[in-house]
C-alpha positions in Angstrom: 0.0 0.0 0.0 1.0 3.6 -0.6 1.3 6.1 2.2 -1.8 8.1 1.0 -3.8 4.8 1.2 -2.7 4.0 4.7 -2.8 7.4 6.3 -6.2 8.6 5.1 -8.1 11.1 7.3 -10.6 8.4 8.0 -7.9 5.9 9.1 -6.2 8.4 11.2 -9.5 9.4 12.8 -10.3 5.8 13.7 -6.8 5.4 15.2 -7.3 8.5 17.2 -10.6 7.2 18.7 -8.9 3.9 19.7 -5.9 5.8 21.2 -8.0 8.1 23.3 -9.9 5.2 25.1 -9.5 5.6 28.8 -7.2 8.5 28.3 -9.6 11.2 27.3 -8.9 13.2 30.5 -5.2 13.5 29.9 -3.7 16.9 29.0 -2.0 15.8 25.7 -5.2 14.1 24.5 -7.3 17.2 25.3 -4.8 19.5 23.5 -4.8 17.2 20.5 -8.6 17.0 20.1 -9.1 20.7 20.8 -8.0 21.2 17.2 -8.6 17.7 16.0 -9.3 18.2 12.2 -6.2 20.4 11.8 -4.0 18.0 13.7 -5.2 14.9 11.7 -4.8 16.8 8.4 -1.3 17.9 9.4 -0.3 14.3 10.1 -1.8 13.2 6.8 0.2 15.8 5.0 3.5 15.1 6.8 3.2 11.3 6.3 2.2 11.3 2.6 5.0 13.7 1.8 7.5 11.8 3.9 8.2 14.8 6.1 7.0 13.1 9.2 9.3 12.8 12.3 8.7 11.0 15.5 8.4 13.1 18.6 10.6 12.6 21.7 10.0 9.6 23.9 8.8 10.0 27.5 10.6 7.7 29.8 9.3 6.3 33.1 9.5 3.1 35.1 6.8 0.6 36.1 7.5 -1.8 39.0 4.9 -4.5 38.6 5.3 -7.4 38.0 9.0 -6.3 37.9 10.9 -3.1 37.2 10.7 -2.1 33.5 11.7 1.0 31.6 8.7 2.3 29.5 9.4 4.6 26.6 6.2 6.2 25.3 5.7 8.4 22.3 3.6 11.6 22.4 -0.1 11.1 21.7 0.0 12.3 18.0 2.7 9.7 17.3 0.7 7.0 19.0 -2.1 7.8 16.6 0.2 7.3 13.7 1.6 4.0 15.1 -1.9 2.7 15.8 -3.1 3.6 12.3 -0.1 1.8 10.7 -0.4 -1.3 12.9 -4.1 -1.6 12.2 -4.1 -1.1 8.5 -0.8 -2.6 7.5 1.6 -4.1 10.0 -0.7 -6.3 12.0 -2.5 -8.0 9.0 0.8 -8.8 7.2 2.7 -10.1 10.2 -0.3 -12.1 11.5 -0.2 -14.3 8.4 3.3 -15.4 9.1 2.9 -16.4 12.7 2.2 -19.9 14.1 -1.2 -20.5 15.7 0.4 -21.0 19.2 2.1 -17.6 19.2 -0.3 -16.1 21.7 0.6 -12.6 22.9 -1.1 -9.4 21.7 -3.2 -11.1 19.1 -7.0 -10.7 18.7 -8.8 -13.7 20.2 -5.7 -14.9 22.0 -3.7 -13.5 24.9 -3.1 -15.0 28.4 -6.3 -17.2 28.7 -5.7 -18.7 25.2 -2.0 -19.5 26.0 -3.0 -21.2 29.2 -5.7 -23.2 27.5 -3.2 -24.4 24.8 -0.7 -25.4 27.4 -3.3 -27.4 29.3 -4.4 -29.1 26.0 -0.8 -30.1 25.3 -0.3 -31.5 28.9 -3.5 -33.6 28.6 -2.5 -34.8 25.1 0.8 -36.1 26.5 -0.8 -37.6 29.5 -3.3 -39.6 27.4 -0.5 -41.2 25.3 0.5 -43.5 28.2 -2.0 -42.5 31.0 0.6 -41.2 33.4 2.2 -37.9 34.3 5.8 -38.7 33.4 5.9 -35.8 31.1 8.7 -33.2 30.8 8.8 -29.6 29.8 11.5 -27.2 28.5 10.9 -23.6 29.4 13.0 -21.1 27.4 13.2 -17.5 28.2 15.2 -14.8 26.3 17.6 -12.7 28.2 16.4 -9.0 28.1 14.3 -9.7 25.0 13.1 -6.2 23.9 16.4 -4.4 24.7 18.3 -7.1 22.7 16.4 -7.1 19.4 18.9 -6.2 16.6 17.5 -3.5 14.2 19.3 -4.8 11.1 18.2 -8.4 11.7 14.7 -7.2 12.3 14.6 -5.2 9.1 15.9 -8.2 7.1 13.1 -10.3 8.6 10.5 -7.7 7.6 11.9 -7.4 4.1 11.0 -11.0 3.6 7.3 -10.0 3.9 5.5 -8.3 1.0 5.8 -4.8 2.4 5.9 -2.0 -0.2 8.7 0.6 -0.4 6.3 3.2 1.3 5.5 0.7 4.1 9.2 -0.1 4.6 9.9 3.7 4.9 7.6 4.0 8.0 8.8 0.6 9.4 12.4 1.7 9.3 11.5 5.0 10.9 9.7 3.2 13.8 12.7 0.9 14.3 15.6 3.2 13.8 14.3 6.5 15.3 14.8 5.2 18.8 15.8 6.9 22.1 19.5 7.6 22.2 19.9 6.5 18.6 20.5 2.9 19.7 21.1 0.2 17.1 19.5 -2.5 19.2 16.4 -2.7 21.3 12.8 -1.8 20.9 11.0 0.6 23.3 8.4 -1.0 25.6 5.3 1.1 25.1 4.9 1.1 21.3 2.3 -1.0 19.7 4.7 -1.5 16.8 7.3 -2.9 19.1 4.9 -5.7 20.2 4.4 -6.8 16.6 8.1 -6.6 15.7 8.8 -8.8 18.8 6.1 -11.3 17.8 7.8 -11.7 14.4 11.4 -11.7 15.6 11.2 -15.2 17.1 8.9 -16.5 14.3 11.7 -18.6 12.6 12.4 -20.2 16.0 8.7 -21.1 16.3 8.7 -22.7 12.9 11.9 -24.5 13.6 10.6 -26.0 16.9 7.3 -27.1 15.3 8.6 -28.3 11.9 12.2 -29.3 12.3 12.4 -30.4 15.9 8.9 -32.0 15.6 7.6 -30.5 18.9 3.9 -30.1 18.3 3.2 -29.4 21.9 4.7 -25.9 21.9 3.3 -22.5 23.0 4.9 -19.1 23.1 3.9 -15.9 24.8 6.2 -13.2 23.6 9.6 -14.5 24.8 8.3 -17.2 27.1 8.5 -20.6 25.3 7.2 -23.9 26.6 7.9 -27.2 24.9 6.2 -30.4 26.2 7.5 -33.9 25.5 8.0 -37.3 27.1 11.7 -37.6 26.4 13.8 -35.5 28.7 17.0 -36.3 26.8 15.4 -35.1 23.5 14.3 -31.8 25.3 17.9 -31.3 26.3 19.0 -31.7 22.7 16.3 -29.2 21.7 17.5 -26.7 24.3 21.0 -26.8 22.8 19.7 -26.4 19.3 17.4 -23.5 20.2 20.2 -21.8 22.1 22.5 -22.0 19.1 19.9 -20.9 16.6 18.9 -17.9 18.8 22.5 -16.8 19.0 23.5 -17.4 15.4 20.3 -16.2 13.6 19.0 -13.5 15.9 21.9 -12.5 18.2 19.9 -13.5 21.3 20.7 -15.4 24.4 18.7 -17.7 26.6 18.7 -16.6 30.2 19.2 -18.4 33.5 15.4 -19.1 33.8 15.6 -21.6 30.9 15.0 -25.1 32.5 13.9 -28.7 32.0 11.6 -30.2 34.5 8.8 -32.6 35.2 5.3 -31.4 34.6 4.0 -33.1 37.8 6.3 -30.7 39.8 4.7 -27.7 38.1 5.4 -25.2 35.3 5.6 -21.5 36.0 3.9 -19.8 33.1 2.2 -16.4 32.9 1.8 -15.8 36.7 0.5 -19.3 37.5 2.0 -22.7 38.4 0.5 -25.5 36.3 0.7 -29.0 37.7 -0.3 -32.3 35.9 -1.5 -34.7 38.6 -1.2 -38.5 38.5 -4.9 -38.7 37.6 -4.5 -36.4 34.6 -6.1 -33.4 36.3 -4.4 -30.0 35.9 -4.0 -28.0 39.1 -3.5 -24.3 38.7 -1.9 -22.3 41.6 -1.0 -18.7 41.8 2.8 -18.2 42.1 3.9 -16.9 45.4 5.1 -13.6 43.8 1.7 -13.2 42.0 -0.2 -13.8 45.3 1.9 -11.3 47.2 1.5 -8.7 44.4 -2.3 -9.2 44.3 -2.7 -8.7 48.1 -0.6 -5.6 47.8 -2.8 -4.2 45.0 -6.0 -5.0 47.1 -4.6 -3.1 50.1 -3.7 -0.1 47.9 -7.2 0.0 46.3 -8.7 -0.3 49.7 -6.7 2.6 51.1 -7.6 4.8 48.1 -11.2 4.0 48.4 -11.3 4.6 52.2 -9.8 8.0 51.6 -12.4 8.9 49.0 -9.8 9.1 46.2 -11.4 6.5 44.0 -15.1 5.7 43.6 -17.3 2.6 43.7 -17.0 2.0 40.0 -13.2 1.9 40.2 -13.3 -0.6 43.1 -15.8 -2.7 41.2 -13.6 -2.8 38.1 -10.5 -3.7 40.1 -12.2 -6.4 42.2 -13.5 -8.0 38.9 -10.0 -7.8 37.5 -8.5 -9.5 40.6 -11.2 -12.1 40.7 -10.7 -13.0 37.0 -7.0 -13.4 37.7 -7.5 -16.0 40.4 -10.7 -17.7 39.0 -10.1 -21.4 38.5 -7.0 -21.5 40.8 -6.8 -23.0 44.3 -6.6 -19.4 45.6 -10.1 -18.5 44.6 -11.6 -19.5 47.9 -8.6 -18.3 50.0 -8.3 -14.7 48.9 -11.6 -13.3 50.1 -11.9 -10.4 47.5 -15.6 -9.9 48.0 -15.2 -9.5 51.7 -12.0 -7.4 51.6 -12.3 -4.4 53.9 -13.6 -1.6 51.6 -15.2 0.9 53.9 -17.6 3.7 52.9 -15.6 6.4 51.2 -15.4 9.6 53.1 -16.4 12.8 51.3 -13.5 15.1 50.5 
């Protein structure tokens, strides 16, 4: 597609509406929409004439579930990125991905990844009706900060992107904070899609060359399930070599082989295959501790009158959905947590 086909006023307006969701009260959003038509037309003109430049990234840290540096673009640039991802990047990359690549994709996500893992565990159990099943869990060391720009561009050039599309792709990759030649900023929607693609050849190698059908990936967390521990050890060495040679990536110290009956830590939960074939789901200790901390924080904010009933309702539902189906659902009494009547300010 050409730039004037991607960045039409209508497409930019649709991207703007998606970007403003839950952020309509923020200053930069209010300023942008105070002169909305002019701002969208200016973006259209800058992009179609290739005079567009990314704004400066805003840096800040988040500390849950662990410390991460977030680098976020100004609102107008997020509109551009959302437009490009929705119209071009997402549909073309999506076609190249395996079915069990689960992060950030419509109709998938965390619940889908967990369901796929459980299906694979049950499949291996039914082969011999016992739980002598092994797993290989691979994790990439500092995944987003380690993505090599030149390698990523080569991978993207293998897809049928036009010259105009590659122009905006290279801008999103190379116009990074501090002019770094490696790493993608956490906070960009485009970074998520680039990261999904970057390990795609590893995904196909595992499924098609190594013959591991019971395989699921959530961003850089990879789980392989098999009955032969020795074969999984061979797979680990081959994956490690291919990641290093092909993508300039390293597996980190969390990479391990273990027995499924002892539990697999995956996406905040511990998944255990019992001797009867039943899958037991437990919250990891760190997840449980974090959840209790969040509950206490929300309770304090509510009791001080800082947040309202609707906010508490939304947070309680979010917490409940997180523990639903685990053995903690009856232990963490979310419904009876001490939320007192908010005092008027």
